C-alpha positions as a Markdown table, in Angstrom:
| # | Residue | x | y | z |
|---|---|---|---|---|
| 1 | Met | 94.8 | 63.4 | 114.1 |
| 2 | Ser | 94.8 | 62.5 | 110.4 |
| 3 | Arg | 95.2 | 64.7 | 107.4 |
| 4 | Thr | 95.2 | 63.7 | 103.7 |
| 5 | Phe | 96.5 | 65.6 | 100.8 |
| 6 | Lys | 96.0 | 64.7 | 97.1 |
| 7 | Tyr | 97.5 | 66.1 | 93.9 |
| 8 | Glu | 97.3 | 65.0 | 90.3 |
| 9 | Gln | 99.3 | 66.0 | 87.3 |
| 10 | Ser | 100.1 | 64.6 | 83.8 |
| 11 | Ile | 103.6 | 64.7 | 82.3 |
| 12 | Asn | 104.5 | 63.7 | 78.7 |
| 13 | Tyr | 106.7 | 60.7 | 79.4 |
| 14 | Pro | 106.0 | 57.0 | 79.2 |
| 15 | Ile | 104.6 | 55.3 | 82.4 |
| 16 | Thr | 107.6 | 52.9 | 82.8 |
| 17 | Asp | 110.1 | 55.8 | 82.7 |
| 18 | Val | 108.1 | 57.9 | 85.1 |
| 19 | Phe | 107.6 | 55.0 | 87.6 |
| 20 | Ser | 111.3 | 54.1 | 87.5 |
| 21 | Thr | 112.4 | 57.7 | 88.0 |
| 22 | Val | 110.1 | 58.2 | 91.0 |
| 23 | Tyr | 111.3 | 55.0 | 92.6 |
| 24 | Asn | 115.0 | 55.7 | 91.9 |
| 25 | Leu | 114.8 | 59.2 | 93.3 |
| 26 | Thr | 113.0 | 57.9 | 96.4 |
| 27 | Ile | 115.7 | 55.3 | 97.0 |
| 28 | Gln | 118.6 | 57.7 | 96.3 |
| 29 | Gln | 117.2 | 60.0 | 98.9 |
| 30 | Met | 116.9 | 57.3 | 101.5 |
| 31 | Glu | 120.4 | 56.0 | 100.7 |
| 32 | Ser | 121.8 | 59.5 | 101.1 |
| 33 | Val | 120.3 | 60.0 | 104.6 |
| 34 | Gly | 119.8 | 56.5 | 106.0 |
| 35 | Thr | 121.0 | 53.0 | 106.3 |
| 36 | Ala | 119.1 | 50.0 | 104.9 |
| 37 | Lys | 118.2 | 48.0 | 108.0 |
| 38 | Lys | 116.2 | 45.3 | 106.3 |
| 39 | Thr | 116.4 | 44.4 | 102.6 |
| 40 | Pro | 114.3 | 41.3 | 101.8 |
| 41 | Asn | 114.5 | 39.6 | 98.4 |
| 42 | Val | 111.5 | 41.7 | 97.3 |
| 43 | Ile | 111.3 | 45.5 | 97.4 |
| 44 | Val | 108.2 | 45.6 | 99.6 |
| 45 | Gly | 109.3 | 45.5 | 103.2 |
| 46 | Thr | 112.6 | 47.3 | 102.6 |
| 47 | Val | 113.4 | 49.5 | 105.6 |
| 48 | Tyr | 115.7 | 52.5 | 105.9 |
| 49 | Glu | 116.5 | 54.1 | 109.3 |
| 50 | Tyr | 117.9 | 57.6 | 109.8 |
| 51 | Glu | 118.2 | 60.3 | 112.5 |
| 52 | Met | 116.3 | 63.6 | 112.1 |
| 53 | Met | 115.3 | 66.6 | 114.2 |
| 54 | Leu | 111.7 | 66.8 | 115.1 |
| 55 | Lys | 110.5 | 69.7 | 117.3 |
| 56 | Lys | 114.1 | 70.3 | 118.5 |
| 57 | Gln | 114.5 | 66.6 | 119.5 |
| 58 | Lys | 116.6 | 64.0 | 117.7 |
| 59 | Val | 114.4 | 61.0 | 116.7 |
| 60 | Thr | 114.9 | 57.9 | 114.6 |
| 61 | Ala | 112.9 | 57.9 | 111.4 |
| 62 | Ile | 111.9 | 54.6 | 109.9 |
| 63 | Phe | 111.1 | 54.5 | 106.2 |
| 64 | Thr | 109.4 | 51.4 | 104.9 |
| 65 | Ile | 108.3 | 50.5 | 101.3 |
| 66 | Thr | 104.7 | 49.2 | 101.6 |
| 67 | Glu | 103.8 | 48.8 | 97.9 |
| 68 | Tyr | 105.7 | 48.3 | 94.7 |
| 69 | Thr | 103.6 | 47.4 | 91.7 |
| 70 | Gln | 105.6 | 48.3 | 88.6 |
| 71 | Pro | 104.7 | 50.5 | 86.7 |
| 72 | Lys | 101.4 | 51.4 | 88.5 |
| 73 | Ala | 102.0 | 52.2 | 92.2 |
| 74 | Leu | 104.6 | 52.9 | 94.8 |
| 75 | Ser | 103.8 | 53.5 | 98.5 |
| 76 | Tyr | 106.0 | 54.1 | 101.6 |
| 77 | Lys | 105.6 | 55.0 | 105.2 |
| 78 | Ile | 107.8 | 57.1 | 107.4 |
| 79 | Lys | 107.4 | 56.9 | 111.1 |
| 80 | Ala | 109.3 | 59.4 | 113.4 |
| 81 | Gly | 108.4 | 59.7 | 117.0 |
| 82 | Lys | 104.7 | 60.2 | 117.3 |
| 83 | Leu | 104.3 | 61.2 | 113.7 |
| 84 | Glu | 103.5 | 58.9 | 110.8 |
| 85 | Asn | 103.3 | 59.8 | 107.1 |
| 86 | Thr | 102.2 | 57.5 | 104.3 |
| 87 | Thr | 102.9 | 58.5 | 100.7 |
| 88 | His | 101.2 | 56.8 | 97.7 |
| 89 | Trp | 102.2 | 57.4 | 94.1 |
| 90 | Gln | 99.9 | 56.0 | 91.4 |
| 91 | Phe | 100.6 | 56.1 | 87.7 |
| 92 | Glu | 98.2 | 55.8 | 84.8 |
| 93 | Glu | 99.0 | 55.7 | 81.1 |
| 94 | Val | 97.1 | 58.3 | 79.2 |
| 95 | Gly | 98.1 | 58.2 | 75.5 |
| 96 | Asp | 101.8 | 59.1 | 75.4 |
| 97 | Ala | 101.6 | 60.8 | 78.8 |
| 98 | Thr | 101.5 | 59.6 | 82.3 |
| 99 | Lys | 99.0 | 60.8 | 84.9 |
| 100 | Ile | 100.5 | 60.9 | 88.3 |
| 101 | Ser | 98.3 | 60.8 | 91.4 |
| 102 | Tyr | 100.2 | 61.7 | 94.6 |
| 103 | Cys | 98.6 | 61.2 | 98.0 |
| 104 | Glu | 100.1 | 61.9 | 101.4 |
| 105 | Gln | 98.4 | 61.0 | 104.7 |
| 106 | Ser | 99.8 | 62.3 | 107.9 |
| 107 | Asp | 98.9 | 60.9 | 111.3 |
| 108 | Ser | 99.9 | 62.2 | 114.7 |
| 109 | Asp | 98.9 | 61.5 | 118.2 |
| 110 | Ile | 100.3 | 64.7 | 119.4 |
| 111 | Lys | 97.5 | 66.7 | 121.1 |
| 112 | Ser | 98.5 | 70.0 | 119.7 |
| 113 | Ala | 98.4 | 68.6 | 116.2 |
| 114 | Ser | 94.6 | 69.0 | 116.0 |
| 115 | Trp | 94.8 | 72.7 | 116.8 |
| 116 | Thr | 97.7 | 73.2 | 114.4 |
| 117 | Tyr | 95.8 | 71.4 | 111.6 |
| 118 | Arg | 92.7 | 73.5 | 112.3 |
| 119 | Phe | 94.4 | 76.9 | 112.4 |
| 120 | Leu | 97.0 | 76.3 | 109.7 |
| 121 | Gly | 95.2 | 73.8 | 107.4 |
| 122 | Phe | 95.0 | 76.2 | 104.5 |
| 123 | Leu | 98.7 | 77.1 | 104.7 |
| 124 | Met | 99.7 | 73.5 | 105.1 |
| 125 | Ser | 97.7 | 72.5 | 102.0 |
| 126 | Arg | 99.4 | 75.2 | 100.0 |
| 127 | Lys | 102.8 | 74.0 | 101.3 |
| 128 | Gln | 102.0 | 70.4 | 100.4 |
| 129 | Lys | 100.8 | 71.4 | 96.9 |
| 130 | Lys | 104.0 | 73.3 | 96.3 |
| 131 | Lys | 106.0 | 70.3 | 97.5 |
| 132 | Ala | 104.1 | 67.9 | 95.2 |
| 133 | Gln | 104.6 | 70.2 | 92.3 |
| 134 | Gln | 108.4 | 70.4 | 93.0 |
| 135 | Leu | 108.7 | 66.6 | 93.3 |
| 136 | Ile | 107.0 | 66.1 | 89.9 |
| 137 | Lys | 109.0 | 68.9 | 88.3 |
| 138 | His | 112.2 | 67.2 | 89.6 |
| 139 | Val | 111.0 | 63.9 | 88.0 |
| 140 | Glu | 110.4 | 65.7 | 84.7 |
| 141 | Val | 113.9 | 67.3 | 84.9 |
| 142 | Gln | 115.5 | 63.8 | 85.5 |
| 143 | Leu | 113.5 | 62.3 | 82.6 |
| 144 | Tyr | 114.5 | 65.2 | 80.3 |
| 145 | Glu | 118.2 | 64.9 | 81.2 |
| 146 | Ala | 118.1 | 61.1 | 80.6 |
| 147 | Leu | 116.5 | 61.7 | 77.2 |
| 148 | Gln | 119.1 | 64.3 | 76.3 |
| 149 | Lys | 121.9 | 61.8 | 77.1 |
| 150 | Thr | 120.4 | 59.1 | 74.9 |
| 151 | Gln | 119.9 | 61.5 | 72.0 |
| 152 | Gly | 123.2 | 63.2 | 72.4 |
């Protein structure tokens, strides 16, 4: 069963700063929960591995960077048990602002997932939208704080 969620928002910061902040926050999160298992000379293909609870069962999650095109796109895949989630960030310069396109695709071969998606689809979309808004707000806060440090 596959489900795709898309969200777009513009923020008033330069594209290079927005891209760097999203990438740095993503890697900081992975380094805080996991261990880099494979770090090739290029960013694409870097793998982090960490343990997580999934349906009351401890599973190994594997996070892999699948695209890194500075400052235009960042994609990564997380696989944990029978679940797989691909996240794609795209950045577009619009005047002095940056348009962020966030897309998350979840795949599961768990039989109950289709019923869950069917019955809870609306609630899941609301939850994903709130998550995307929080992620972008966090990026804005990081950019604002960095700007304050350089001006202070």
